[in-house]
Backbone as CSV, one residue per row, in Angstrom:
resi,resn,N_x,N_y,N_z,CA_x,CA_y,CA_z,C_x,C_y,C_z
1,PHE,149.829,30.191,53.513,150.659,29.106,52.981,149.779,28.043,52.343
2,THR,150.260,27.477,51.241,149.621,26.311,50.649,150.703,25.426,50.035
3,ASN,150.424,24.132,49.932,151.381,23.244,49.286,151.224,23.332,47.766
4,LYS,152.082,22.640,47.025,152.066,22.753,45.569,150.760,22.278,44.957
5,LEU,150.155,21.261,45.575,148.886,20.733,45.063,147.695,21.566,45.504
6,GLN,147.935,22.526,46.367,146.879,23.358,46.956,145.803,22.505,47.632
7,SER,146.273,21.430,48.261,145.365,20.562,49.012,145.449,20.825,50.513
8,ILE,146.488,21.566,50.907,146.661,21.946,52.306,146.879,23.453,52.369
9,TRP,146.080,24.116,53.198,146.181,25.561,53.349,146.381,25.893,54.821
10,LEU,147.103,26.963,55.076,147.378,27.386,56.447,147.318,28.898,56.537
11,ILE,146.683,29.377,57.601,146.669,30.811,57.862,146.854,31.024,59.357
12,VAL,147.659,32.010,59.712,147.856,32.380,61.116,146.846,33.480,61.421
13,SER,145.884,33.154,62.261,144.741,34.047,62.446,144.939,35.096,63.516
14,GLY,145.845,34.856,64.461,145.868,35.708,65.632,144.993,35.087,66.702
15,MET,144.839,35.756,67.819,144.160,35.147,68.956,142.857,35.822,69.353
16,SER,142.435,36.838,68.641,141.187,37.516,68.993,140.026,36.995,68.161
17,ARG,138.815,37.312,68.595,137.612,36.887,67.870,137.594,37.442,66.447
18,LEU,137.794,38.749,66.324,137.695,39.385,65.014,138.768,38.882,64.063
19,GLU,139.992,38.717,64.553,141.066,38.190,63.721,140.733,36.797,63.217
20,THR,140.150,35.988,64.093,139.805,34.612,63.719,138.691,34.582,62.682
21,ILE,137.678,35.400,62.870,136.565,35.459,61.912,137.078,35.879,60.532
22,ASN,137.855,36.942,60.487,138.364,37.449,59.206,139.298,36.448,58.533
23,ALA,140.164,35.820,59.321,141.118,34.867,58.747,140.409,33.635,58.202
24,THR,139.408,33.135,58.923,138.680,31.943,58.478,137.905,32.217,57.194
25,LYS,137.248,33.360,57.122,136.508,33.727,55.912,137.454,33.915,54.733
26,LEU,138.598,34.533,54.983,139.580,34.735,53.918,140.098,33.402,53.403
27,LEU,140.411,32.490,54.306,140.940,31.192,53.896,139.915,30.413,53.079
28,GLN,138.661,30.489,53.466,137.613,29.794,52.723,137.491,30.357,51.306
29,ARG,137.649,31.664,51.190,137.494,32.314,49.893,138.667,32.028,48.962
30,ILE,139.882,32.148,49.447,141.037,31.998,48.555,141.349,30.537,48.249
31,SER,140.907,29.625,49.127,141.185,28.200,48.900,140.084,27.528,48.089
32,ASN,138.942,28.219,47.966,137.786,27.617,47.279,137.457,26.250,47.872
33,ALA,137.429,26.196,49.190,137.235,24.934,49.910,135.878,24.313,49.617
34,SER,135.871,23.005,49.406,134.623,22.285,49.170,133.994,21.905,50.503
35,LYS,132.780,21.384,50.448,132.091,20.997,51.678,132.760,19.795,52.348
36,TRP,133.644,19.104,51.624,134.335,17.938,52.180,135.651,18.317,52.857
37,THR,135.993,19.593,52.811,137.259,20.037,53.382,137.276,19.867,54.904
38,ILE,138.401,19.421,55.424,138.579,19.327,56.869,139.175,20.642,57.367
39,TRP,138.527,21.217,58.370,138.967,22.482,58.946,139.556,22.225,60.328
40,ILE,140.737,22.778,60.564,141.448,22.535,61.816,141.778,23.861,62.487
41,ASN,141.471,23.960,63.750,141.882,25.106,64.551,142.783,24.597,65.657
42,ILE,144.007,25.078,65.681,144.943,24.662,66.721,145.597,25.903,67.307
43,GLY,145.665,25.946,68.619,146.230,27.118,69.272,146.433,26.842,70.753
44,PHE,146.567,27.910,71.521,146.815,27.779,72.947,145.527,27.953,73.748
45,ALA,145.470,27.275,74.874,144.378,27.454,75.831,144.969,27.467,77.232
46,TYR,144.385,28.264,78.084,144.870,28.397,79.462,144.069,27.478,80.380
47,SER,144.772,26.780,81.247,144.102,25.920,82.225,145.037,25.634,83.384
48,LEU,144.448,25.588,84.582,145.193,25.177,85.761,144.917,23.715,86.099
49,ASN,143.998,23.104,85.359,143.597,21.728,85.643,144.116,20.734,84.619
50,GLN,144.831,21.217,83.623,145.400,20.340,82.612,146.920,20.427,82.688
51,LYS,147.573,19.434,82.153,149.036,19.405,82.160,149.585,20.403,81.159
52,VAL,150.528,21.219,81.588,151.136,22.214,80.707,151.825,21.520,79.529
53,GLY,151.540,22.015,78.330,152.122,21.443,77.126,151.312,20.313,76.528
54,GLU,150.260,19.876,77.229,149.442,18.772,76.725,148.595,19.224,75.544
55,LEU,148.446,18.343,74.584,147.581,18.597,73.437,146.215,17.994,73.725
56,CYS,145.179,18.824,73.721,143.820,18.366,74.050,142.896,18.473,72.843
57,PHE,142.051,17.481,72.701,141.009,17.481,71.672,139.782,18.147,72.273
58,ILE,139.275,19.178,71.613,138.130,19.933,72.125,136.852,19.410,71.482
59,ASP,135.955,18.870,72.311,134.704,18.341,71.756,133.501,19.246,72.016
60,LYS,133.670,20.261,72.856,132.589,21.214,73.132,133.195,22.574,73.393
61,ILE,132.607,23.600,72.773,133.087,24.969,72.948,131.911,25.851,73.329
62,ILE,132.064,26.578,74.404,131.012,27.484,74.873,131.491,28.920,74.697
63,ASP,130.654,29.719,74.061,130.948,31.129,73.874,130.400,31.895,75.076
64,GLU,131.285,32.453,75.889,130.834,33.167,77.080,129.919,34.335,76.722
65,LYS,130.196,35.014,75.623,129.447,36.212,75.250,127.993,35.902,74.907
66,SER,127.765,34.835,74.139,126.406,34.516,73.686,125.813,33.301,74.370
67,SER,126.616,32.585,75.156,126.218,31.328,75.810,125.906,30.218,74.803
68,THR,126.361,30.389,73.573,126.158,29.377,72.538,127.154,28.241,72.723
69,ALA,126.675,27.024,72.544,127.536,25.847,72.633,127.752,25.268,71.240
70,PHE,128.983,24.983,70.899,129.344,24.356,69.631,129.966,22.991,69.924
71,TYR,129.681,22.021,69.046,130.213,20.674,69.233,130.964,20.255,67.976
72,THR,132.151,19.717,68.166,132.885,19.156,67.035,132.461,17.695,66.864
73,GLY,132.527,17.204,65.638,132.139,15.821,65.387,133.314,14.882,65.642
74,VAL,133.093,13.862,66.440,134.161,12.913,66.747,134.061,11.747,65.764
75,VAL,134.780,11.848,64.658,134.775,10.803,63.636,135.493,9.563,64.144
76,ILE,136.574,9.774,64.845,137.371,8.680,65.385,137.894,9.129,66.747
77,GLU,137.935,8.209,67.685,138.347,8.571,69.041,139.788,9.091,69.027
78,PRO,140.007,10.318,69.499,141.359,10.888,69.472,142.293,10.220,70.476
79,ARG,143.537,10.137,70.122,144.539,9.568,71.020,145.167,10.680,71.858
80,MET,144.304,11.467,72.428,144.710,12.571,73.286,143.550,12.868,74.227
81,LYS,143.791,13.648,75.240,142.753,13.947,76.209,141.662,14.805,75.590
82,ARG,140.405,14.474,75.894,139.275,15.270,75.438,138.825,16.206,76.551
83,THR,138.461,17.428,76.172,137.982,18.378,77.159,137.092,19.415,76.483
84,SER,136.352,20.157,77.278,135.542,21.251,76.764,136.323,22.554,76.906
85,LEU,135.853,23.586,76.226,136.584,24.846,76.164,135.617,26.006,76.325
86,LEU,136.035,27.016,77.056,135.257,28.245,77.222,135.983,29.373,76.513
87,THR,135.307,30.020,75.560,135.904,31.150,74.860,135.488,32.449,75.533
88,LEU,136.462,33.158,76.078,136.233,34.443,76.731,136.623,35.582,75.801
89,GLY,136.066,36.748,76.036,136.508,37.929,75.315,137.930,38.265,75.706
90,SER,138.688,38.847,74.790,140.097,39.136,75.059,140.284,40.119,76.205
91,LYS,139.240,40.913,76.481,139.335,41.898,77.559,138.573,41.447,78.808
92,SER,138.142,40.210,78.826,137.399,39.718,79.975,138.307,39.657,81.196
93,ASP,137.798,40.138,82.308,138.588,40.106,83.547,138.100,39.028,84.501
94,LYS,137.250,38.133,83.979,136.721,37.068,84.817,137.781,36.001,85.070
95,LYS,137.813,35.492,86.260,138.742,34.431,86.622,137.997,33.105,86.591
96,ARG,138.380,32.243,85.703,137.690,30.967,85.543,138.703,29.850,85.772
97,HIS,139.046,29.610,87.027,140.103,28.650,87.342,139.690,27.197,87.076
98,LEU,138.388,26.950,86.980,137.935,25.577,86.775,137.786,25.241,85.300
99,ASP,137.985,26.216,84.423,137.763,26.015,83.000,139.068,25.999,82.209
100,THR,138.978,25.414,81.012,140.006,25.569,79.997,139.517,26.685,79.090
101,ILE,140.300,27.739,78.924,139.798,28.920,78.226,140.714,29.345,77.076
102,ASP,140.093,30.010,76.108,140.843,30.673,75.042,140.059,31.917,74.644
103,HIS,140.514,32.584,73.565,139.857,33.821,73.144,139.223,33.747,71.764
104,GLN,139.307,32.578,71.068,138.874,32.621,69.675,138.208,31.381,69.094
105,ALA,138.219,30.263,69.770,137.701,29.028,69.163,136.213,29.104,68.824
106,ALA,135.424,29.766,69.663,133.986,29.875,69.387,133.730,30.655,68.103
107,SER,134.546,31.669,67.842,134.397,32.446,66.608,134.744,31.601,65.386
108,PHE,135.761,30.776,65.511,136.109,29.845,64.431,134.943,28.903,64.142
109,MET,134.358,28.334,65.193,133.237,27.405,65.023,132.029,28.108,64.407
110,GLU,131.773,29.314,64.836,130.625,30.066,64.322,130.707,30.247,62.811
111,VAL,131.910,30.495,62.313,132.096,30.733,60.881,132.152,29.428,60.096
112,VAL,133.020,28.527,60.522,133.299,27.348,59.704,132.130,26.362,59.682
113,SER,131.298,26.365,60.710,130.157,25.447,60.748,129.113,25.775,59.685
114,LYS,129.242,26.921,59.054,128.288,27.318,58.017,128.628,26.719,56.653
115,PHE,129.869,26.248,56.472,130.202,25.723,55.149,130.908,24.381,55.166
116,THR,130.799,23.633,56.260,131.288,22.259,56.239,130.522,21.441,57.257
117,TYR,130.754,20.135,57.253,130.084,19.245,58.195,130.763,19.300,59.559
118,ARG,129.984,19.074,60.599,130.542,19.092,61.956,131.644,18.057,62.112
119,GLU,131.494,16.913,61.447,132.489,15.844,61.528,133.813,16.228,60.868
120,HIS,133.805,17.316,60.092,135.010,17.753,59.395,135.696,18.914,60.111
121,ILE,135.280,19.194,61.329,135.870,20.287,62.103,136.660,19.709,63.269
122,ILE,137.911,20.105,63.364,138.789,19.641,64.437,139.323,20.858,65.192
123,VAL,139.184,20.836,66.497,139.760,21.890,67.339,140.681,21.219,68.356
124,MET,141.937,21.627,68.355,142.913,21.096,69.301,143.612,22.264,69.985
125,LYS,143.862,22.114,71.268,144.491,23.189,72.024,145.701,22.689,72.800
126,LEU,146.749,23.511,72.796,147.948,23.265,73.582,147.807,24.012,74.905
127,ILE,147.950,23.302,75.999,147.665,23.865,77.315,148.852,24.662,77.858
128,VAL,148.546,25.856,78.339,149.536,26.696,79.016,148.954,27.132,80.359
129,ASP,149.828,27.527,81.280,149.362,27.953,82.600,149.579,29.442,82.836
130,ASP,149.790,30.171,81.742,150.019,31.608,81.834,149.088,32.307,80.846
131,GLN,148.122,33.074,81.349,147.168,33.746,80.466,147.844,34.775,79.560
132,ALA,149.048,35.199,79.901,149.758,36.171,79.072,150.003,35.627,77.672
133,ILE,150.110,34.301,77.559,150.319,33.691,76.236,149.108,33.929,75.345
134,LEU,147.919,33.871,75.933,146.707,34.132,75.148,146.636,35.581,74.703
135,ASP,147.272,36.449,75.457,147.266,37.876,75.125,148.525,38.296,74.372
136,ARG,149.306,37.285,73.930,150.518,37.509,73.144,151.589,38.282,73.913
137,GLN,151.564,38.155,75.215,152.577,38.801,76.044,153.451,37.704,76.660
138,CYS,154.142,36.991,75.817,154.882,35.823,76.296,156.210,35.668,75.559
139,ASP,156.970,34.743,76.040,158.239,34.390,75.409,157.940,33.513,74.197
140,ASN,158.173,33.998,72.992,157.851,33.242,71.781,158.615,31.930,71.699
141,ALA,159.796,31.891,72.261,160.594,30.665,72.241,159.897,29.562,73.023
142,MET,159.273,29.920,74.141,158.567,28.936,74.946,157.345,28.397,74.191
143,ALA,156.599,29.293,73.565,155.426,28.881,72.799,155.834,27.985,71.633
144,SER,156.911,28.341,70.964,157.388,27.555,69.826,157.810,26.156,70.261
145,LYS,158.403,26.058,71.433,158.848,24.765,71.949,157.656,23.835,72.180
146,ILE,156.578,24.375,72.736,155.374,23.575,72.981,154.783,23.084,71.668
147,VAL,154.699,23.973,70.692,154.149,23.607,69.379,155.003,22.526,68.729
148,PHE,156.306,22.690,68.753,157.218,21.734,68.120,157.068,20.339,68.725
149,GLU,156.906,20.277,70.042,156.824,18.983,70.719,155.517,18.255,70.449
150,ARG,154.445,18.967,70.158,153.123,18.342,70.032,152.564,18.303,68.620
151,MET,153.209,18.981,67.687,152.646,19.062,66.340,152.538,17.696,65.671
152,GLY,153.475,16.795,65.946,153.420,15.465,65.350,152.162,14.717,65.720
153,ALA,151.763,14.788,66.994,150.538,14.118,67.454,149.310,14.734,66.809
154,ALA,149.326,16.040,66.642,148.193,16.718,66.008,148.037,16.278,64.555
155,LEU,149.133,16.213,63.825,149.090,15.827,62.414,148.657,14.364,62.237
156,LYS,149.061,13.510,63.164,148.650,12.105,63.086,147.135,11.974,63.236
157,HIS,146.560,12.753,64.143,145.101,12.698,64.315,144.390,13.211,63.058
158,VAL,144.895,14.283,62.491,144.296,14.829,61.272,144.343,13.803,60.145
159,GLU,145.455,13.100,60.032,145.597,12.078,58.987,144.572,10.960,59.163
160,ARG,144.355,10.528,60.399,143.379,9.466,60.672,141.963,9.923,60.331
161,VAL,141.638,11.159,60.702,140.305,11.699,60.416,140.110,11.874,58.917
162,SER,141.142,12.350,58.231,141.056,12.589,56.795,140.736,11.308,56.037
163,THR,141.341,10.206,56.444,141.097,8.924,55.790,139.638,8.516,55.903
164,LEU,139.064,8.667,57.085,137.677,8.277,57.300,136.691,9.236,56.643
165,CYS,137.018,10.525,56.665,136.101,11.513,56.096,135.999,11.410,54.586
166,ASN,136.992,10.800,53.948,136.943,10.620,52.505,136.042,9.467,52.095
167,VAL,135.692,8.587,53.049,134.829,7.452,52.737,133.439,7.898,52.314
168,PRO,132.746,8.762,53.075,131.420,9.216,52.637,131.464,9.918,51.293
169,ARG,132.585,10.580,50.984,132.696,11.258,49.700,132.640,10.248,48.562
170,LYS,133.313,9.129,48.724,133.302,8.088,47.700,131.932,7.432,47.598
171,TRP,131.227,7.402,48.720,129.906,6.787,48.756,128.823,7.857,48.811
172,SER,128.967,8.881,47.990,128.015,9.990,48.024,126.632,9.527,47.587
173,ILE,125.655,10.340,47.892,124.254,9.977,47.709,123.910,9.708,46.241
174,ASN,123.068,8.730,46.021,122.575,8.400,44.686,121.440,9.376,44.345
175,PRO,121.661,10.349,43.454,120.643,11.375,43.186,119.371,10.820,42.558
176,GLU,119.489,9.753,41.774,118.305,9.177,41.120,117.354,8.590,42.154
177,THR,117.896,7.825,43.096,117.055,7.244,44.148,116.393,8.336,44.974
178,TYR,117.161,9.341,45.328,116.641,10.443,46.144,115.502,11.170,45.420
179,SER,115.693,11.483,44.157,114.680,12.212,43.386,113.409,11.394,43.207
180,ARG,113.536,10.097,42.959,112.362,9.247,42.734,111.542,9.077,44.008
181,ILE,112.230,8.989,45.131,111.505,8.875,46.404,110.741,10.165,46.696
182,LEU,111.377,11.311,46.472,110.699,12.589,46.707,109.511,12.782,45.766
183,ALA,109.601,12.201,44.571,108.514,12.340,43.603,107.287,11.522,44.010
184,GLU,107.488,10.435,44.751,106.379,9.550,45.110,105.797,9.824,46.483
185,TRP,106.612,10.393,47.377,106.128,10.659,48.733,106.476,12.078,49.143
186,LYS,105.703,12.617,50.065,105.933,13.976,50.536,106.814,13.952,51.791
187,PHE,107.772,14.873,51.825,108.687,14.977,52.956,108.790,16.434,53.403
188,THR,108.924,16.637,54.687,109.263,17.970,55.174,110.738,18.216,54.880
189,GLU,111.179,19.454,55.058,112.595,19.761,54.804,113.496,18.945,55.718
190,PHE,113.101,18.825,56.978,113.906,18.054,57.930,113.942,16.583,57.529
191,GLN,112.797,16.041,57.107,112.744,14.645,56.686,113.579,14.410,55.429
192,SER,113.655,15.432,54.563,114.463,15.309,53.350,115.944,15.157,53.688
193,HIS,116.384,15.912,54.695,117.779,15.796,55.126,118.040,14.411,55.729
194,GLN,117.065,13.906,56.486,117.199,12.572,57.060,117.247,11.515,55.965
195,LEU,116.463,11.726,54.925,116.435,10.793,53.797,117.790,10.747,53.105
196,LYS,118.408,11.899,52.906,119.738,11.938,52.295,120.737,11.116,53.095
197,SER,120.672,11.291,54.405,121.584,10.560,55.286,121.336,9.060,55.196
198,LEU,120.080,8.662,55.163,119.729,7.244,55.089,120.193,6.622,53.775
199,ILE,119.976,7.322,52.659,120.386,6.803,51.356,121.904,6.673,51.293
200,SER,122.609,7.664,51.834,124.064,7.613,51.844,124.565,6.398,52.608
201,ARG,123.961,6.137,53.766,124.360,4.983,54.578,123.994,3.675,53.878
202,TRP,122.847,3.660,53.204,122.397,2.474,52.465,123.387,2.139,51.346
203,ASP,123.761,3.184,50.569,124.696,2.981,49.472,126.089,2.600,49.976
204,ALA,126.463,3.173,51.121,127.778,2.861,51.685,127.878,1.395,52.080
205,GLY,126.745,0.848,52.519,126.725,-0.562,52.898,126.687,-1.506,51.722
206,LYS,126.532,-0.935,50.515,126.517,-1.719,49.271,125.505,-2.863,49.349
207,LEU,124.311,-2.520,49.851,123.261,-3.522,49.984,122.681,-3.873,48.616
208,SER,122.409,-5.131,48.403,121.883,-5.574,47.113,120.390,-5.311,46.987
209,ILE,119.721,-5.029,48.102,118.280,-4.774,48.091,118.005,-3.402,47.499
210,ASN,117.030,-3.323,46.607,116.652,-2.048,46.003,115.874,-1.222,47.023
211,MET,116.398,-0.079,47.362,115.794,0.730,48.414,114.398,1.215,48.027
212,LEU,114.233,1.659,46.789,112.953,2.178,46.330,111.878,1.104,46.374
213,GLU,112.200,-0.098,45.915,111.240,-1.186,45.944,110.906,-1.595,47.377
214,GLU,111.893,-1.536,48.237,111.666,-1.889,49.642,110.685,-0.923,50.288
215,ILE,110.790,0.352,49.957,109.870,1.343,50.512,108.471,1.150,49.943
216,ARG,108.367,0.858,48.667,107.053,0.645,48.039,106.322,-0.551,48.641
217,ASN,107.081,-1.584,49.004,106.473,-2.802,49.548,106.245,-2.758,51.047
218,PHE,106.646,-1.630,51.646,106.499,-1.539,53.105,105.048,-1.239,53.459
219,ASN,104.485,-2.020,54.363,103.105,-1.814,54.801,103.085,-1.326,56.237
220,ILE,102.408,-0.241,56.459,102.287,0.304,57.814,101.149,-0.421,58.538
């Protein structure tokens, strides 16, 4: 699905790792998403420690298979509960009563983190207390009811994040300043990335001081 302006895209990925990987790659390809695009993953997660039907903001995702940890960027404090998430394999028989679990968020993070900023990735989960929902063995009417009740809160958070994420785009890096600094001083690749971030923040602050001259006059 896409709207008429093709500014909003939606794909139903399914709940497995492979389905999520394929759907995310397909959506990136057909939407021609830019690096400023906000990517949202919303679905169900099982937990005995969270309130059923609650919408949770996921700030950390651990992949049980690889032990890799992924972090979403918190651009603005969400008006919902924050929690971490453990992604299990769909055939995992492990009982993790102390965790909030799903079957696909880590795969989404693995793919989408390669073509956008961490601050532009949002993962939200609707809490259920029946693992059958994660395995698609559930009453669809019940799942639909949970989504309907919480979708408004999810969209409000996305709108707030979208407003803030567009600010750096308007204040994008000054290429002339960046190129002139690199021409006069040597930087490692990591330092070059730090320099980009610094120039972007400098320009965003609309400082009247010339950054290049300030660096030239700096004495160690």
